[in-house]
GUVEX-20827 format. One record per residue: x, y, z of N, C-alpha, C, CB in turn; residue number from 1; residue in three letters. Coordinates in steps of 0.1 Angstrom, whole numbers, plus 2048, in hexadecimal, padded with zeros to 3 digits. Atoms other than C-alpha are relative to their C-alpha. Glycine has a CB too. Layout:
<koldrens>
X Y Z X Y Z X Y Z X Y Z NUM ala .
...
</koldrens>
This chain:
<koldrens>
80C 807 802 9D6 708 B47 7FB 802 7F2 7F5 803 80A 1 met .
805 7FD 80E 9CC 71A B27 809 7FA 7F6 800 80F 7FE 2 lys .
7F7 806 80A 9EB 70E B15 7FE 7F1 7FF 80F 802 804 3 leu .
802 80E 801 9E4 6EA B1F 7F3 7FD 7F8 7FE 7FB 80F 4 ala .
80D 802 807 9C0 6ED B12 802 802 7F1 7F5 809 805 5 leu .
7FD 7FD 80E 9CD 6FC AF1 808 7F4 7FA 808 80D 7FE 6 ile .
7F8 80C 805 9E6 6DF AEE 7F7 7F4 7FE 80A 7FC 80A 7 gly .
809 80B 802 9CA 6C6 AF3 7F8 802 7F3 7F7 7FE 80C 8 leu .
808 7FD 80C 9B6 6D7 AD8 807 7FE 7F4 7FB 80E 801 9 gly .
7F7 802 80C 9D3 6D6 AC0 802 7F1 7FE 80D 807 801 10 leu .
7FE 80F 802 9D8 6B1 AC6 7F4 7FA 7FA 803 7F9 80E 11 ala .
80C 805 806 9B4 6AB ABC 7FD 805 7F3 7F4 802 809 12 ala .
803 7F9 80C 9B4 6C3 A9F 801 7F7 7F3 809 80B 7FE 13 ala .
7FF 807 80C 9C1 6AB A84 7F5 7F6 7FE 80D 7F9 7FF 14 pro .
80B 809 801 9A5 693 A8C 7F3 806 7FC 7FF 7F8 80D 15 leu .
80C 7FA 802 98A 6AC A89 800 80A 7F4 7FB 807 80C 16 ser .
7FF 7F5 809 997 6C4 A6E 800 7FB 7F1 80C 807 802 17 ser .
800 805 80E 995 6AD A4F 7F4 806 7F8 800 7F1 800 18 ala .
80B 7FB 809 980 6BC A32 7FB 7F3 7F9 805 80B 7F6 19 gln .
806 80C 806 968 6A1 A25 7FA 805 7F2 7F6 7FA 809 20 val .
805 7FD 80E 963 6A4 9FF 7F3 7F8 7FD 80A 7FD 7F6 21 phe .
80B 809 803 94B 687 9FE 800 7F4 809 800 7FA 7F1 22 phe .
801 80A 7F6 93E 66D A16 7F3 7F9 7FF 802 805 80E 23 asn .
80D 807 800 924 651 A14 800 7F6 80C 7FF 7F7 7F3 24 thr .
801 808 7F4 92D 63F A35 7F6 806 809 80E 800 807 25 phe .
80A 7FC 7F6 913 640 A50 807 805 80C 7F6 7F5 804 26 gly .
7FB 7FB 7F3 918 64E A73 809 7F5 806 7F5 804 80A 27 ser .
7F7 80A 7FB 936 63D A82 807 7F7 7F6 7FA 7F8 80A 28 gly .
7FB 807 80B 942 632 A60 7FA 7F2 7FE 80F 7FE 802 29 asp .
807 80D 803 927 617 A5C 7FE 7FF 7F1 7F3 800 808 30 thr .
802 803 80E 921 607 A3B 7F9 7F2 7FF 80D 800 7F7 31 tyr .
807 80D 801 90F 5E8 A2D 80B 7F5 7FE 7F7 800 7F3 32 asn .
7F6 80A 800 926 5CB A35 7FE 7F4 7F7 803 7FB 80E 33 arg .
804 80D 807 913 5B0 A22 7FB 802 7F2 7F6 7F9 808 34 phe .
805 7FE 80D 90A 5C1 A01 808 80B 7F9 7F1 804 800 35 ser .
7F9 7F6 808 91B 5D4 9E5 800 7FC 7F2 80F 801 806 36 gly .
7FF 802 80E 925 5D4 9C1 80E 7FA 7FC 7FE 80D 7F7 37 met .
7F4 807 803 93F 5BD 9B1 80A 809 7F8 7FD 7F4 7F7 38 ala .
7F5 7FA 807 961 5CB 9A5 809 7F4 7FD 807 80B 808 39 val .
7F9 80D 803 971 5AE 992 807 800 7F2 7F6 7F4 800 40 ser .
7F8 801 80D 988 5A3 975 7FA 7F4 7F8 80E 7FE 803 41 gly .
805 80A 80A 981 58C 957 804 7F2 805 806 803 7F2 42 arg .
7FC 80D 7FC 995 56F 966 7FC 7FD 80F 80F 7FE 7FE 43 ser .
805 802 7F2 984 572 988 7F6 7F4 800 7FA 80D 807 44 ser .
80B 80A 7FF 96B 558 995 7F3 804 7FA 7FE 7FC 80F 45 leu .
80D 7FB 806 94F 56F 989 801 7FF 7F0 7FE 80E 804 46 leu .
7FF 801 80F 95D 56C 965 7FD 80C 7F8 7F8 7F5 7FC 47 gly .
803 7F4 807 956 590 95D 809 80B 806 7F1 803 801 48 ser .
7F9 7F4 7FC 969 5B1 95E 7F5 80A 804 80A 805 7F5 49 glu .
80A 7F7 7FB 953 5C8 973 806 80B 808 7F5 7F8 809 50 ile .
7FB 7F5 7F9 95C 5EB 97D 7F4 809 805 809 809 7F7 51 ser .
80B 7F9 7FA 947 603 992 804 80F 802 7FB 7FA 80E 52 gln .
7FD 7F2 7FE 944 629 995 7F5 807 807 803 807 7F3 53 gly .
80A 7F9 7F9 932 642 9AB 802 80F 7FE 800 7FD 80F 54 ile .
800 7F2 802 92A 667 9A4 7FF 807 80E 7F6 805 7F6 55 gln .
801 7F8 7F4 92F 681 9BF 802 80F 7FD 809 7FB 80B 56 phe .
7FE 7F1 801 92F 6A7 9C4 80A 804 80B 7F3 808 801 57 gln .
7F6 7FC 7F6 94E 6B5 9D6 7FA 80B 809 80C 805 7F9 58 ala .
805 7F6 7F6 945 6C8 9F6 80A 80B 802 7FD 7F9 80D 59 ala .
7F6 7F6 7FD 966 6DB 9F7 809 800 7F4 808 7FD 80C 60 his .
7F6 7FF 80A 982 6E6 9E0 80D 7FD 806 801 80F 7FA 61 thr .
7F3 804 7FB 9A4 6D6 9E5 805 7F3 7FA 800 7FF 80F 62 gly .
7FA 80C 805 9BA 6B8 9E0 7FC 7F4 80A 80F 801 800 63 ala .
804 80B 7F8 9AE 696 9EC 80D 7F9 806 7F8 7F5 7F8 64 val .
7F4 806 7FA 9C7 688 A05 7FD 7F2 807 806 809 80A 65 ser .
804 80D 7F9 9B4 66A A15 7F4 7FA 7FA 7FF 803 80F 66 gln .
80B 808 804 99D 64F A08 7FC 7F6 80A 804 7F9 7F2 67 leu .
806 80A 7F7 987 63A A1E 7F6 7F9 7F8 7FA 806 80E 68 val .
809 807 809 975 61E A0D 7FD 7F2 806 807 7FE 7F2 69 met .
804 80D 7FC 962 5FE A15 7FF 7F7 7F4 7F3 800 808 70 ala .
800 809 80B 96C 5E4 9FC 806 7F3 804 809 806 7F4 71 ile .
7FD 80D 7FC 96D 5BF A03 806 7F7 7F6 7F5 7F9 806 72 gly .
7F9 809 809 982 5A3 9F4 7FA 7F2 802 80F 800 802 73 his .
805 80E 7FF 974 580 9EB 80B 7F6 7FB 7F4 7FF 7F8 74 ser .
7F7 809 806 98D 56F 9D3 80A 808 7F7 7F9 7F5 7F8 75 phe .
7F6 7FA 809 9AC 577 9BE 808 80B 807 7F9 806 7F4 76 gly .
7F7 7F6 7FB 9C4 594 9C2 7F8 80B 808 808 807 7F5 77 gln .
807 7F6 7F8 9B8 5AC 9DE 805 80E 7FE 801 7FD 80F 78 pro .
7FC 7F3 804 9BF 5CC 9CB 7F5 807 7F9 80D 800 7F8 79 val .
80A 7F8 808 9A8 5E8 9BF 807 80C 7FA 7F5 806 80A 80 val .
7FB 7F5 807 9B0 602 9A5 7F6 80B 800 804 7FB 7F1 81 asn .
809 7F4 7FF 9A1 625 9A9 804 80B 7F7 800 804 80F 82 leu .
7FE 7F4 808 99E 642 992 7F5 80A 803 800 7FD 7F1 83 arg .
80A 7F5 7FE 98C 664 995 7FE 807 7F3 805 80A 80B 84 leu .
804 7FA 80C 97A 674 978 7F8 80D 802 7FA 7F7 7F6 85 phe .
809 7F4 800 96A 696 971 7F2 7FB 7FB 805 80B 7F6 86 asn .
80D 803 805 945 696 969 7FD 807 7F3 7F5 804 80B 87 asp .
804 7FB 80D 937 69B 946 7F1 7FE 7FE 809 7FA 7F5 88 asn .
80E 802 802 912 6A1 947 7FA 7F3 806 7FB 801 7F2 89 ser .
804 80C 7F9 90D 686 961 805 7F3 7FA 7F1 7FF 801 90 asn .
7F9 80B 805 924 66E 94F 80F 802 803 7FE 7FD 7F1 91 thr .
7F2 7FF 7FC 949 666 955 807 808 7F5 806 7F2 801 92 met .
7F9 7F7 80A 95F 681 945 80F 7FD 800 7FE 80E 804 93 gly .
7F2 802 800 985 686 946 806 7FD 80D 807 80D 7FA 94 thr .
7FA 804 7F4 99D 679 95F 805 80B 809 80C 7F7 7FD 95 ser .
7FB 7F7 7F6 9A6 68C 97F 80C 7FA 806 7F5 804 80A 96 val .
7F4 805 7F9 9CA 687 98A 804 7F2 7FB 7FE 7FF 80F 97 gly .
7FB 80D 803 9D9 664 98B 7F8 7F4 804 80E 7FF 805 98 gly .
806 80D 7FD 9D1 640 98E 805 7FB 80E 803 7F5 7F5 99 phe .
7FC 805 7F3 9D2 62F 9B1 7FC 7F2 802 7FA 809 80B 100 tyr .
803 80E 7FD 9D5 60A 9B9 804 7FD 80E 808 7F7 7F6 101 ala .
7FD 803 7F2 9D4 5FD 9DC 7FB 7F2 804 7FB 80A 80A 102 thr .
804 80D 7FB 9D1 5DC 9EF 7F3 802 809 80B 7F9 808 103 gly .
80B 800 7F6 9B1 5D3 A02 802 7F4 809 7F2 7FE 7F8 104 val .
7FE 80A 7F7 9AD 5BC A1F 7FC 7F2 7FB 7F8 803 80D 105 asn .
804 80D 806 9AE 597 A13 7F5 7FA 808 80D 7F7 801 106 pro .
80B 808 7FB 98F 582 A18 7F8 808 80A 805 7F4 807 107 ser .
807 7F7 7F6 97D 5A0 A28 7F1 802 7FE 807 80D 7FF 108 ser .
80E 7FD 802 95B 5A2 A18 7F6 7F9 80A 7FC 7FD 7F2 109 phe .
80A 805 7F6 93F 59E A32 806 7FE 80E 7FB 7F4 7FB 110 gly .
7FA 803 7F3 958 59C A4F 802 80D 808 80E 7FA 7FE 111 arg .
7FE 7F3 7F9 957 5C1 A58 80D 806 800 7FB 7FE 80E 112 gly .
7F2 7FB 801 97B 5C7 A4E 802 806 7F2 80A 7F5 803 113 thr .
7FF 7FB 80D 973 5D6 A2C 806 80E 7FF 7F3 800 7F9 114 glu .
7FC 7F2 801 97C 5FA A35 80F 802 7FF 7FB 808 80C 115 val .
7F2 7FC 802 99E 607 A28 801 80F 800 806 7FA 7F3 116 ile .
7FD 7F2 800 9AD 629 A2E 80E 802 7FA 800 806 80F 117 thr .
7F3 7FE 808 9C8 635 A16 803 80F 7FE 7FE 7F9 7F3 118 arg .
7FB 7F2 803 9DD 654 A11 802 801 7F1 80E 802 807 119 asp .
800 7FF 80F 9D7 65F 9ED 805 80E 7FC 7F2 7FE 7FA 120 val .
7FB 7F3 803 9E8 681 9F0 809 802 7F4 807 806 80C 121 ser .
7F7 7FF 80B A01 679 9D5 7FA 7FD 7F3 80C 7F6 802 122 ala .
807 804 80D 9E7 66E 9BB 7FD 80C 7F7 7F4 7F8 803 123 val .
804 7F4 808 9DD 692 9B1 7F2 802 7FD 808 7FF 7F3 124 gly .
80E 7FE 802 9B8 691 9B6 7FC 80E 806 7F8 7F5 807 125 trp .
804 7F3 7FC 9AE 6B6 9B8 7F1 803 7FC 809 80B 7FA 126 ser .
80E 7FE 802 989 6BF 9BC 7FC 80F 802 7F8 7F8 80A 127 leu .
805 7F3 7FF 974 6DF 9B9 7F2 7FF 806 7FF 807 7F2 128 val .
80C 800 7F9 957 6E6 9D0 7F4 802 7F7 7FF 80A 80B 129 ala .
80C 7FF 808 935 6E0 9C0 800 7F9 7F3 7FD 80E 7FD 130 gly .
7FF 807 80D 942 6CD 9A2 7FE 7F1 803 80E 803 7F9 131 gln .
802 80E 7FF 939 6A9 99B 80C 7F8 7FB 7F3 7FC 7F9 132 lys .
7F5 809 804 952 68C 998 7FB 7F2 800 80C 802 809 133 tyr .
803 80F 7FF 953 666 994 80C 7F9 805 7FC 7FB 7F1 134 trp .
7F6 809 7FB 967 64E 9A8 7FE 7F2 7FA 800 7FF 810 135 leu .
801 80C 808 96E 62E 994 809 7F5 805 804 803 7F1 136 phe .
7F9 80B 7FA 979 60C 9A2 801 7F5 7F6 7FA 7FC 80D 137 ala .
7FE 80C 808 987 5EF 98E 80A 7F7 807 805 803 7F1 138 ser .
7F7 80A 7F9 99C 5D0 997 809 7F9 7F6 7F7 7F6 807 139 ser .
7F7 809 809 9B7 5B8 98A 7F8 7F5 7FA 80B 7FA 809 140 gly .
807 80A 808 9AE 59C 972 7FA 7F5 808 80A 7FB 7F6 141 ser .
805 80C 7F9 9A9 581 98C 7F9 804 80D 80B 7F7 803 142 asp .
806 7FB 7F3 99A 597 9A8 7F1 7FF 800 805 80F 802 143 ser .
80E 7FE 7FE 978 595 9B6 7FE 808 80D 7F8 7F1 801 144 trp .
802 7F7 7F5 970 5B2 9CD 7F2 804 801 80A 80D 7FF 145 leu .
80E 7FB 7FF 950 5C1 9DA 801 80E 807 7F7 7F7 808 146 thr .
801 7F2 7FB 94C 5E7 9DF 7F3 801 808 801 80B 7F5 147 trp .
80B 801 7F7 935 5E8 9FD 7F6 80C 7FE 804 800 80E 148 asn .
80A 7F5 800 914 5FC 9FC 801 808 80D 7F2 7FA 7FE 149 phe .
802 7F8 7F5 910 619 A13 7F3 7FD 807 802 810 7FD 150 ser .
80D 801 7F9 8F4 61A A2D 7FB 80D 804 801 7F7 80C 151 asp .
805 7F3 7FD 8ED 63F A2C 7F2 803 7FB 80A 80B 7FA 152 asp .
80D 7FE 804 8CC 63A A1B 7FE 809 7F4 7F7 805 80B 153 gly .
801 7F7 80C 8D4 651 9FD 802 7F9 7F3 80A 80B 802 154 lys .
7FE 805 80D 8D4 64B 9D8 80A 809 7F9 7F3 7FF 7F8 155 phe .
7F6 7F9 807 8F1 654 9C1 800 7FB 7F1 80E 7FE 806 156 tyr .
7FE 805 80E 8F8 653 99C 80D 7F7 7FF 802 80C 7F6 157 gln .
7F5 80A 801 90E 635 994 801 7FB 7F2 7FE 7F5 80A 158 arg .
7FF 807 80D 91B 621 977 807 7F3 802 808 808 7F6 159 phe .
7F9 80D 800 927 5FE 970 805 7FD 7F2 7F6 7F4 804 160 thr .
7FA 804 80D 93E 5F3 954 803 7F1 800 80D 808 7FD 161 ile .
7FE 80E 800 93D 5CE 94B 807 7FB 7F3 7F2 7F9 801 162 thr .
7F8 806 80C 957 5BD 934 803 80B 7F6 7F9 7F5 7FA 163 asn .
7FC 7F6 809 962 5DE 925 7F4 807 7F9 809 7FB 7F6 164 gly .
80B 7F9 807 93F 5EA 91B 7FF 80E 804 7F2 7F9 804 165 ser .
802 7F2 7FD 933 60E 91C 7FA 800 80E 7F6 807 7F6 166 ala .
806 800 7F2 92A 619 940 7F1 800 800 805 80D 807 167 pro .
80E 800 7FE 907 611 94B 7FD 809 80C 7FB 7F1 802 168 asn .
803 7F7 7F6 8FB 62F 95F 7F2 7FE 806 801 80F 7FB 169 tyr .
80D 802 7FA 8DF 62C 979 801 806 80E 7FD 7F1 801 170 tyr .
800 7FB 7F2 8D4 63B 99B 7FF 7F4 809 7F4 809 802 171 pro .
800 80B 7F6 8DA 624 9B9 805 804 80D 809 7F4 7FA 172 ser .
7FA 7FD 7F3 8E4 622 9DD 80F 802 7FE 7FC 7F6 80A 173 asn .
7F2 7FD 802 907 62E 9E3 80A 7F5 804 803 80C 808 174 gly .
7F6 809 7FC 928 61C 9E7 808 807 80C 80A 7FD 7F4 175 met .
7FA 7FA 7F4 93B 621 A08 80E 806 7FD 801 7F5 80B 176 ala .
7F4 7F9 803 956 63B A03 800 80D 806 803 800 7F1 177 val .
7FE 7F2 7FB 964 65B A12 80D 805 7FA 800 801 80F 178 arg .
7F4 7F9 805 97D 674 A02 802 80C 809 7FE 804 7F1 179 leu .
7FD 7F5 7F6 98E 68C A1A 80D 808 7FC 802 7FA 80E 180 glu .
7F4 7F9 800 9A8 6A7 A1B 805 802 80E 7FF 80E 7F9 181 ala .
7FB 800 7F2 9BD 6A2 A3B 80A 80B 801 805 7F2 804 182 val .
7F6 7F6 7FF 9D1 6C0 A47 80E 7FB 801 7FD 809 80C 183 pro .
7F2 804 7FF 9F6 6BD A43 806 802 80E 809 807 7F5 184 glu .
7FA 7FE 7F2 A0A 6B9 A64 807 80E 801 80A 7F5 803 185 pro .
7F9 7F3 800 A1F 6D8 A5B 7F5 80C 802 808 803 7F3 186 ala .
80A 7F5 7FF 9FF 6ED A58 7FA 800 80F 7F4 7FD 7F7 187 ser .
805 801 7F3 9F2 6E0 A7A 80B 806 80A 7FD 7F2 804 188 met .
7F6 7FB 7F8 A14 6E8 A8A 801 80F 800 80E 7FA 7FD 189 ile .
800 7F2 802 A13 70B A7C 7F5 807 807 800 804 7F1 190 ala .
80C 7FB 7F9 9F0 710 A89 802 800 80F 7F4 7F8 7FC 191 leu .
7FE 802 7F2 9FA 703 AAB 80A 80B 806 805 7F3 804 192 gly .
7F6 7F6 7FC A18 71A AAD 7FA 80E 801 80C 801 7F7 193 ala .
807 7F3 800 A02 738 AA5 7F7 801 80C 7F8 802 7F3 194 gly .
809 800 7F4 9E8 72F AC0 808 801 80D 7F8 7F4 800 195 leu .
7F8 7FF 7F4 A03 72A ADA 806 80E 802 80C 7F6 800 196 leu .
7FA 7F2 7FF A13 74C AD2 7F5 80A 805 805 805 7F2 197 ala .
80B 7F7 7FC 9F1 75D AD6 7FD 7FE 80F 7F3 7FD 7F8 198 val .
802 803 7F1 9EC 74B AF8 80B 806 808 800 7F1 802 199 ala .
7F5 7FA 7F8 A0E 757 B04 7FE 80F 801 80E 7FD 7FA 200 arg .
802 7F2 800 A06 77B AFA 7F5 804 80A 7FD 805 7F2 201 arg .
80C 7FE 7F7 9E5 779 B0E 805 7FF 80E 7F5 7F7 7FD 202 arg .
7FB 802 7F2 9F7 76C B2D 808 80C 804 808 7F2 801 203 arg .
7F7 7F4 7FC A11 788 B2C 7F7 80C 802 80A 802 7F5 204 arg .
809 7F4 7FE 9F5 7A2 B28 7F9 7FF 80D 7F6 801 7F4 205 ala .
</koldrens>
């Protein structure tokens, strides 16, 4: 019976053991479905190149392996480009790791299908607890995307870049995003093997 309970606990462990570096989603991953900030290219229907960024403080030290983001698509190519930067006195500093581009759900804005979950473990985003960073989103030349606002009721430092201008920094409500470190399967298997060995020793005793 004890072994069965341990097995059930291990099966649930990967779902509950993720370290969250930063999260603006509300309880149950809620977010503002109908409002956000444009992320667009010069040849998009908006006619302007608009990029967005949000500052955050890392809650843990480690490598980011999973990105969850609410970003909707209206017109053009449904692809968002993401970069992570160090903080430099509350402005965007040097790049952290690599560049990451991913598809978003076509024609999704306002439909409740904006949330995407992506494995970013190969990008090289390593964070240090207590330090500030910036997550930066841009798009292709013909894209019109909308990075949804969070509904957590908090304010964050953000910036907007329009047509290649210098970043415009300002405090505002957050953008819906979560960065996580998900335990590797090999680590969970090793942990499970150790717990089972302990259980067997106790039964024999």
